[in-house]
N, C-alpha and C positions, 0 to 999 in steps of 0.2 A: 369824425372828421380830423384832419392833421392839419395843423398850423404851420405854413413853411419858414415861418420866422425862426421856429426853434433851430438851434445850430446843429444837433447831432440826435439821431435817435438810436435807442438801444438796439441790441442784436436779437433779433425774434428767432425762435427755434419752432417750425411748423412741417407738417408732414402731407406729403403728397398722396392722397387717400386714391386717387383714380387709377394710381400705377398699377398694371396688370401684375400678378405672381408670377407669371412665367418669366418676366421681363426681369425678376429678382432673383437667379437661379441660386446664386452663393449669398444671398442675406439671410439672416436670421429672422429678420421683421419681414412684414409684408408691405411696409411702408418705406420709402426713401426719406430719408433724412437729409434736410438742406438747411443753409444758414442765409438769413436775410440782413443786410445792413443798408440803410437809407442814409444819405447824406447830401443835402443841399439840390433835392431834386432829383438823385440818381439812386438806383438801386444796384446792390452788388449780391447776386445770388453764388452761393457756393456748394458744390458736390462734392462728396468724399465717399470712398471706399465704396465705389459702384462696379460691377460688372455688368458691361450692357452688351450681350452677344460676343463677337471677340474680342472686344476692347474691355481691358482692365483698367478702371479710372482711378487713381489715387487722390487726384484733385482738380477740379473745373470751376473757375469763376468765371460766370457773364454778368457782363455791365450793360444795365438798360438806363437809358434816358431818352427826352426828359420824361418826368412823371407828371401827370396832372395833378394841377392844384387847385382846389383840393382835391385828395383820392381818398378812397376806403380801403384800409389796410387790410381788413379781413377778405376784401375781394381781388387783392392785387395779384393772388396766384393765377386767378384766371385772366387777368389782362396782361399778363407778362409776355405769352406767345405771340400775342398781336403787335406788339412792340418791338421798335427796332433795337437791337441789342448786338453787343460786340464782345468777342473773346478777350478776356483779361489775362487769365492765370489757365496752364493746363499742363497736367502731368500725368502721362499715361502710356501705357506698353501692349504691344499687340503682338500676336505670334505670325511667323511670317507666311505660315498657309493662308491665313486671312487678309493678309495684304495682297496675295497673288488675286483677291477679287478685285483690284483694281486694273488688271490686265487682262487680255485675251485669253481664252481656253487654251491655245497653244502654248503659252508662255508660263513657264513656272519661275517662283521668286523663292530663292533659299537664302537665308541668313547666316552665316558663319562668323566667329569672332571677328570683328573690326572689318568684315567685308559683306557685301551684298552682292548676290547673282541673280541675273535673269537670264533664264535658259529655257530651251524647248526647240520646237520646231519652226524653221525657218519658212517665209510665206509661200515658197515655191519649191519645197523640198530640202532634205538635210537638216542639218542641225547647229545649233549656234550658242555659244556661251559669253555673256558681258558681264565681267567682273566689275565692281565698283568699290570705293569707299567713301565714305562722308565728307564732304566738302564744307569745313568749317568755316571757310573764307568768305561765303555766300551768305550776305545778309538779307536774309528773307524768312518769311513764315513757313514758306516751303521748304521740306527736305531736299537739300542740294546734295546730289552723288557726283563724284567724280570717277569716268570710267578709267581703269587701270589697264584694260584688256580686253580685246574683243576675236575671238575666235571661232571660225567658221568651219563646220565639219561635213563634208559630203555635200555643199552646195553647189549646185551648177552654175552659178554667178555670182559675181561680188555684191555685197549689200554694206549700207551704211547704218548707222544707229537707228537713225527715224523708221527706214524701212524694216528693220528686225523687229521695233516696238509697233509698228502699224501706225507711226505718227506721220502723218502727211505735212501738217502745218500746224503752228501753235495756235491754239484756241483756248477762250476762257472758260470753255464749257468741259476742257478734258482736264482730268484729274493727273495725267502724266504729260510731260511735255520735255523736250531735250533744247540744247544750246543750239545755237545754227552752225556753231564749229564741230557739232558733234562729239563734243569729249565730256559734255555733262547730263544728266538725268534730273528732271524736277518732279516731285512726287508732292500733290496736294493731301499730303498725310493729315496736317492739322484739322481741314475743312472736314475730310472724311471721317475722322475719328469723331469729331462733335456732331455730323450728322447721325452716325449709329449710337452714340451715347445718348442724344436728345430725342431720339425718335420714337422711342417707346414712352417719354413723358409728353409727347404732344406739341412739343417746342419747335420752334424754326431754328434752323443752322444760324449761330452768331456771325457777324461779320468779323475778318479777321483783320484787325488794324495794320496799317503798313509799318508801323514802328516795331511791331512784333518779331520777334527773333525765336526762330525754331534750334534747339539743341538735341539731335539724335543720338543716340548710342547705340550701336549696333553688337549685340551678344547672342549667342549661340541659340539659333531657333525665333528669334523675334527682335523687335525693334523698342526702346526705349525712348520716350519723347517728353522734352520740357520746353516751354516757353516762357519768355521774360522779355522786359522792356529795358533798353539801356538806362542807365549804367549798370542796371542789376545783373548779377552772374546768376546761373542756374545753380540750383541745390544739388542737383545730381553732377557728379563729377564726371566730365567728358573722358570715357576710357575705351576698353576694347579696342586697342590699336590694330591696324593692320599686321599681318606678318611682314618680316623683311624682304620675303621673296615676292608677295605682292606689291610693296613700295617700289623694289627694283624693276617690277615689270611694268608699273604704272610709269616712271621715269622715262624706261626705254621706249614705252609706246609714245608717250608724248613727244619725246624727241623724235622719234621716228616719223611720225604725223607732219611735223615741222620739217623735217629734211625732205619728206618726199612731196612738198607741196607742189612743185613742178611738174611731178609725174601725175599728181592728182588732177592739177588743170588740164593737163592734156588728155586724161582718162575722161573728165566732166564735158570735153569738147569731142568725146569719141575718137580721137586720134590714137589708136591702143598701141601703134607702132611706136611713136614719140613717147608714149608713158612707159612702155617696157624699157626702151632704151635710157631715157631717165632714170627710171628706177634701178636699173642693171649699173649706170655709172655710182649710184649713191651706195648701193650693196657692196662693190668693188672697193671702194674707197674706204667704208667703216667698216673692216674685218670683226671688230670687237662687238659691233652693235647689230651684227648682219641679221641675226635670229630675230629681232625686234623689228628690222626693216622688212624683213619676209613677211611679218605678221600683218604689219601697216600695209604693205602694198597688196595684200590676199583682198583688202577692204574694196579696192578699185582695179584689180588686175584679175582677168582670168586665171583658174587655177592652174591650167598647164604652162602659164607665163611664169609661175614660182618655180615649177619643178627643178630646173637646172640649178637654182640657187639654194634650194631646201635639201637637196641630195648632199651638198656640202657641208651642212650644219644642223644634222639630225640628232646631235647630242641635246638639243630643246624638244621637248613634247611637242611643243606647238607647232616647230617645223615640220618633226614628222608627223604631225596630223595634216599637215599641208601637204607633205609627198603623197599622203593617201588619197586627197581630195583629186590631185592630178592624175594618179593611176586611175580612180573612178571614172572620171571623164574621158580616159583611152581605153575604156571598155575592158578593163582588167581588175575586176570586184576582188579577186583573191589576192592581189598585191594591195588594194586598199584597206581591206580586212586585217591584213598581217600588220600594217604600218599603224593601224589604229589600236590593234591590241595590244602593239609593243609601246605606243605613246601613251595608253591608260596606264601600264605598268610602269613605264617611265616616269609619269607623273606622281606615282604615289598616291594610291586611294585613299590613304588616311590622311595625308597633307592636302591634296586636292580632288576630295572626292565629287564635286559637281562637273569638274572638267572628265574624270574617268566615268562618270555615269553619262554623260551625254556622248563620250567615244563609244560605250557599249551600245547603247541606242542606235548610234549611226551603224555601227556593225549589224546589229538584228536588223535594221532596215535593208541594209545590202542583201543579207542572207535570206530575207523573206522576200526581196522583190526580185532577184537573181535567181532563185531556187538551187541556190548553191548547196553544197553539203555542209549543213551547219552542226551536224552533231560533233565534229571535232574541235571547230571552232568554239562551240559552247562549251567544251570541256575545258579548253585552254583559258576561257574567260571565268572560270568558276572562281579561281583563287581571288580574284580581283572583286567579283561579285560578293563574296564572303567577306572581304574586308569593308566593302560598301554598307554591307546591312550590318556590321558591327558599329560602322560611324555614323549612319542615317537609319537609326532602327525606325524612325516614324516618319520617314519621308515618303510623300505621295507617288512623286515621281519615280522612284525607285521601286515602289511598289507596284506601278504601274509596269515597268520594264520587265518585272520578274512575272509577273502576270502574262504578259506577252510569249514569253518563254515556254510557259504551261509544264509540261512534264519534261522538257529538255532541263531543267533546273532541277536540283535533287530535292526532294522532299523538306529536309532541314532548312534550306535557306528559303524556299516558299512559307514554310510556317513561320522562321524568324522574322520575316519581312510584313508579315499580317498580323502577327502576334500583338504588336502594341495598339493596331487599330481595333483589334476584336475586343482586347481585356480593358480597352479605356471606358470612360465613365457612359458614353454613350455610343456603341457602335454603330455605324452606318449599315442599310439595308445591303449594301454592296457588301460590306465586310462580312456579315452574317453569312451571306450567301458563299463567299468564298472559304469561310469557316466550315461549313457545311459541306463542300468539295474535298475540303482537306482532312475532315474526320472521315468521309467515305475512303480516301485513299489511306489514310492511317489503320482504318478497320483492315483493310485489304491487304497491306503492307506488313502488317504486324507492328505497327510503332505504338507501344502501349503507353506510355507517358503522355504523349500528345494527344491519343486518342482520349484519355482519361479526362484531360484539360478540356477539349474541345466537345467531350459529350455532356459535361457539366455544364459549359456555356449554351449549346444549341437547348439541353432541356430546360434550362432557364428561359431562356428566350422564348421558347415555344413548346409549353409543357403540353398540348393537347393535340399537337400535328401528328398523326400516325407513321408517317415515312420518317419524322425526325425522331419521334422515340423508338421505332424500330432500329434506327441507326446507333442510337445511343446505348440500346440494351446490347446490340453486338459489340459495342466499343467496351463496354462493362465487362462482357463476358471477356474479351481480350486482355482486357488490364485486371483478370483475377479479381474481380469484386462480383461474386455469384449472388450475395443477398440484394445489390442495387439491381443487377441483372434481372433477378427474378422479380423483383416488386415492378420493374418497368414493363415486362412482359404480363404481368397480372393487369397492370393499367392499360396497356395495350389489347389486351383480350377484353377486357370489358366495354373498350371505345369501340372496337370490331363487333362484338355483340349488338350494342347498341345502334351501330351505325349500318348492321347488316353487310360486313366486309367479311364474306365467307372466307375468300381466301387468307387474309389476315387472321382471322379466327383460328383457322386451323394450323397455321403456322405458330400462332404463340401457343396452341395445345400440343403441338409437338416439342417445341422449348420448354413446356412446364412438365412434362414427364419427369418424374422424379419418383426414383425407389431404390431403396438397397440393395437389391437383388437384381444384377444385370441382364438374367434371362427374362424377368418381369419387363424391363425396360425394352429388350430385343423383341418380345413377345407383341408388345404394343407398337413399335413401329412396322413389324412385320403386319399388324393388322390395318396400317395406315398407307400400307404402299400403295395399295390402288386407288385409293382417293386423292393422292397427291399427283397422280401420271399427267394430269392436264393443268396445273396450278404451279406457275415458275415459282412463287414466292415460298408456297408450301412445299415444293420440290426441294429447293435449296436448305431449307430449315431440316427437311428429312434427311437428305445427304450429310449434312453436318454433323446431325445427333448419328445417323448409320456410320460413318467413318470410324465411330469408337468401338465398332462389333467387326471383328473380321469376318469376311464370307458373305456380310449382309448384302454389300455392293456388288452385283454382280453386272456383268456385261451387258446383259439387256437391260438393266438400270442406265447404263451408259446411253446406249442407243435412245432410250426415251428422253434422258435428259440433254442430248445433242439436238434431239427432233424438237423438242420446246425451245431452246435458245435458237434453233433455226427459224422459229414462227415468232417468236418475242423475245429479243435481246434483253432479258433481264438482268442488272448489274449485278445482283445478290447471287443469282442461279451461275452468272458465268465465272465469278470468282472461286465459288466453290468447286466447281468443276476444274477449274486452273488449278487450284492447290490438290485436288484428287488425281489429276491426270499426271502431276509433274512427280507425285509421288508412286503412284501406281499404275499408271496407264499404260496400256501398250501404244507403240509406235502408231498403228492404224488409227486408234482413237485420238491420240496427238495430232495426227495431221489432219483429220476430219475436223476436229475443234478449231485447228488454224485455219482451215478452209472457211469454216463457219464465220469466225471472228474477222479476217479478210473481207469476208462479203460485206458484213454490215457494220464494218469500220472500228470494230471495238478491240483489235488486234494489240499486243503490246510486245515488247521486246523478249519478255520471257517466255512467249509462247512459241517463237521461233527458235531459241538458242537450245543446240544439242539435240535436235530433232533427228532420230534416226531414219535417214532416207532410203535405206535399201530395204526397209522391211515391210513399208504399207502396200497397198494393193495398187496394182497400175492405174485402175480408173482413179483411186483417190490421190494419186501424184500427179497425175496428168491434170486434174480440177486443181490440185494446190499449184502447179506450175502457171496456169491460167491465171488464176488469182494473184500471184506474186508479179507478173509480167503486168498485171492491170495497175497494181501499187506502183511498180517501178515506173511507167509511163505516166502516170498522174502527176501533174505539176505541182499541184497543192502539197503532195506528201514527200516532194524531191527534197533532200538532204535532210530530213528529220531522222531520229535514232531509228526508228522504225522502218523507214527506207532503207539505212545501213544493214539491218538485221535482215530485210527481205534481199538484198544485194548478197549477202552471206549465204542465207540458205539457197538461192537460186545456183549460185556457183558450185556448192556441195552437191545438189542433185546433178547438175549437168556432169561433176567430175565423177562420184562415187556411183550413181546409179546407170548413168547414159555413157559416160565416158569421152564427152566432149571437152578434151583439156583446154584447146585454146578458147574457146567460148567460156568455159567455166573461171579461166584465169583473170578475164576481164572484170566478171562480176566480183570475184572473191578479192581482187585488187582493191576495188572499190571500196568493200566492206572495210579491208585493212586499212585501208588511208582514212575512213572514217572513224575507226578508233574499236572496232569489232575484234575481240580478242578472245572467240571460243576456241577450245583446243581442234576442233573439227574444222574450222576455217584454216588454222595454222597446219595441221595436216594435210589437207586439200589443196591448199596453196603450194606446199613444198612438192606434193604429188603432181600437180599440175606443171611445176617449174621442170620437175624430173623429167616428165613424158615430154617435155618442149627443150630438153636438154639445155637448161638455163641453169647450170651449177652454181655459178656465182650467186644469183638469186636464191636459189634453196638454201644455201651454205648461210647466208646473211639472215635468211628468214629462221631457219634453226638456233643461229645465234641471238636474237632477238627473244625467241621464245623459251631457250633457256634461262636468259636472264630474267625473263618474267615469270617462270614458273616456281611455284614453291614446293610442289610436290617432289622429292628426291627421286621415286621410283620413275616418274614421268620425265624429271629431268635426264637420267639416267638413260631412258630409250631414246630420248632426242639426241643426247650424247652419242650414242651410239651410231645413229643415222647420220651426225654430223662428221664423226671420225672415218665413216666410209666414203664421204665425198670428198677429203680433201686429201692430197697427197701424201702428206705426213703430219703427225701430231705437233710437230714442232710449230706450224701454223696457227696452232689456236690462239686466240687472244688470252693475255694473262687473266683477266676477271672471269673468261669461260673456263679457264684450267682451274683456277680457286673453286667456282660453282661446282664443277663436276667431281673435284676430290673431295668436297664437303657432302654431295651426295652419296660418293662412295662409302665415306665413312659412316652414313646413315643407314645402308643398306648392306649389311655384312654379307650378304649372298652373290653380291654382284662379284665376278670374275672376269669379263669382257674387258672392262674399261681399264681396271686397276694396273695392268702393265703397260699399257699406253700412255698412263698419266703417271708413270714411275713410281707407281706403288706396288709394294711385294703381295703376291697373292697371298702369301703365308700369313699376312696379318689378318685375311679373313678366318673369323671365328666360327669352325664348323664342327659339325660333330666328329667327325672322322677326316683322316687324310684325302685327298684326291687319288682315285686310283692312275696308274700311268697313263692309261688311254685317254681318260678324262682330262688329265695336265695335257697330252699332244693335242687332243681338241680344242682347249683353251687356248694355248699357242697357235693353234692354225686360226682361230678367230681374230687374235691379236695382229696376225700377219696380214689378214684380209682386210681389217680395218684400216692398217696401215697402209694400204696398198702393195704389199710386198706378195703378189698372187702367183708368182712363179714358185718361190720359197714356199707359199702353202700348198701348191700344188704336189711338189715333191713330199711334204711331210705328210699330206693327206694320204698319197698312195702308199707310204710306209704303214700308216693307221690301216687302211684297208687289205692291204695285204696281209696283216695279221687278223684280220676280223673284216671279211669281205661284206657281210651283210649288217654291218652295225649301224643301227636307224640315224644317229646324229651325225655320223660320218657321211652317209648318203646325203643327208640335206645341206650339211656344208658342201658336199661335192657338187650337188645341183647348183647351191649359190654361186660357186667359185666358176662352174661353167658358164653360167649366165653372166657373170662379170666379165669374162674374156671373150663375150659374144659367141657364144656358142650355143644356142637355144636347144637344138636337137638333143645333143648329149645331156645338157641340163634336164629335159624332158625324160630321157631313159634313167638317169637318176633318181629322178623323183618318183617315177613311177615303182622302182625297185624300193624306195622308202615307203610308198602307201601300202606296200604290200604287210609291212610290219604295225601298221596302224590298226587300233580294235576299238577307237572311240570314235563315234561319226562326226563329234563337234570336232575333233582334231583332223580329222581326215578331209572335211568339206573342204576348208581354204586348200590344202595341199591338191585335192582332186581339181579345184577350179584354177589354181596356177598351172598345173601339169595341162590341164586342155589349152589354157592361152598360149604355152611355149609349145604345144604340138600344131597350133594352128598358125603360129608366129615362123614356126620352121617348114610349113609346107606340107605337114601330115595331116591334111584336114580329114581324110577318112579315117585314120586311125584314132582321131579325138571324136568321131561321130562312134566309132566302136566300142571306146571306153566308155562314153557318155552312156550308151544304152548299156552296158554292162553294170555300172556302178549305179544307174537310176533303180535298177532291179533290188540292188542294196539299200539303196537310200531315196525313196520315193520323192523326200524333200528337197533333194539336191538341185532341182530346179530354181528354188527360190534364192539361192545364193550366186547364181550365174548372172552376170551382166548382160543385158536386154540384145548386144550384138551378139554375143557369143550364143546365147540360149537361140537366137533366130538362126545362126548358123548351122548348130547341130540338130536342130529341129527341122530345117529343111533338106538337109542332106538324109535324116532320116526317112523323110517322107519319099 
């Protein structure tokens, strides 16, 4: 028993033995230490260096009074939770992602040095950003934040502060509140921290005294909080001041709200016209503060009313954002996205990452909802996204944005965004699943370092899952770690044997084939060939090993593999076939493979690019066209990268196989505008422009391609096309001239462009000097390229007089006659040229062009006769004819 007459009791150190071990994640001891001071009927309980969930507690003192007299000191601990208590001292810190628990799921909280952002999705669509700083003048235990700026992005209606945060009216039960004027936010951080810290101890949340003062400090990633009573000052220095730009924005925002009071009252009374007029007068009068006034007016006026003012003050990224809002409501999503991307870049993602993040979120919202062509816009957003990943490496909202982008975002960005969450202390199940998907992609695309890191993590997290272990084994093989890969395959083989997983067991057996003699390995693979015919996983393992033995993979094996993929879209088998077909697959098999992937939704951009559209069988091509049209008509795929590639392939088929230039042009143009840059796309687009007599467009496309092309030989070929289109080489742009000259220096055998570009032909170092006739032909090519057709004709006549059957001269004559619009004479010259061709690969394109010229000049009967004659010499000639020409000659032959 204790005598209450004693003036003071000494301090007793006790332990709370009932505290769960899981609650003390960072404690070396399984018991929490606390101090107990008793003085004149009151107890002061102190806790130090405690981590309770998201809260790191440096010090907390709870005062309990009155104590019963007499009382049992030994049982005092059990009595304290039931007694009234009040907070005396608190020093703690919490990360910003845990403070977000105070807000609805749609709202994110981010703390940067000196400022706190509330941002996310607005209640009825769109995004918002509320920028705040600590309000040190507020005498309250609650954390008081002064609003520095509110920016609405893509919202269809204005919002005030309470509406954005979901606060309808002040309430004692709420942890978040706002001031009646809408320029402050109050957060019950003290009570929340006490509740989290004491919950594991079984204590009640203490009362926060009215005279207690909170002193928050905003530092990157979290809040430091200390309480004190006057006249005491906090031990922590109140630092982390807001940047000058934020302070300036806050002053302008507060002044704007004051100056727009009249307009706000009109808007509150729903007299919008009077509100707009009142706001317009203020903005016209205050030109220096016009940007702040526009931002303030956007909180109570519709976006369309802001547009006339925002166009004049677009130097501020906030006003540029408001311009995008107005365009969106005017059903112009492309203009809205353009303005938001410009605003995100203008804001500087390093200095204003939260604004840039929400602007990109708004861009993605619009692109997904409007089915717009998003691949080009996403490509433009990548530099901004890269800076955001570097600036906010562990931000959940940024990670969510990149997850929404999917494979439209580069692998490096997606990996960087999730890396911090994956390799943290306790990665979440969502992060592990994202890591598994990234590992699968790393293996498919050959990212060795990332595959090794992810495989080590996935293996440690789930060491007995056969699917994960198989993925890790493939990653180890990719990363050139054969011993670790063999160990994983052995472990997998044991698991498969125990669990009676026959397909996995056979796949492991194939991977474990090891011998110094390649002949022995080949023999074992041949012996297993029939066993894997109906097992996709085993088939992929067999194909992967068989690819190291030339001739082992036959066309029949491709047929079996494609049939398997058609029945069951196994990701591993698809990836192996993708790699094999890109290296050694015929056009027919590549087209069939694309058909299957388009049907089951596994198609990727690389499956469509550079596909030879002339060689597949007609039935395969028609199926491909049907599948492409289905993808192009699907609203879910519209605007994606694969959608753009489908547009390009459809345009090439229509142009190169069927000759429908006008229809092809529309598809090719959409692919080009979406950023598709295959060489076949550019060639087909130029050909379609020429077929439609759009000379200027053809020249511009060639210029763009020359500037983008790195191969000097391809650049020279494009340069030849370009100089044939323009009247004079003097019209070539200086940068194009420089690129072509550099290309000529890298290709010493080029003689056609050099004279046009002002280079001496003699500079070309060849084995011997050119013959006089060859020099004359070079000069004629230059004349034709420069458009001097009459001079070229005279010079060519001189050459043919000396040598009437010179093959190259006859070919030049045909080109010259076709250029001047005489297809009949051009056909005759080409027929003479064909007589001197003895190689069928060289003859086929000449025969095809000669038939086209004969038909174009009205000599269809002669074209039919020539086709029958040539078809006897070359039975495969019909394969290279366009369907229209083949149908014509076949019908006339019948």
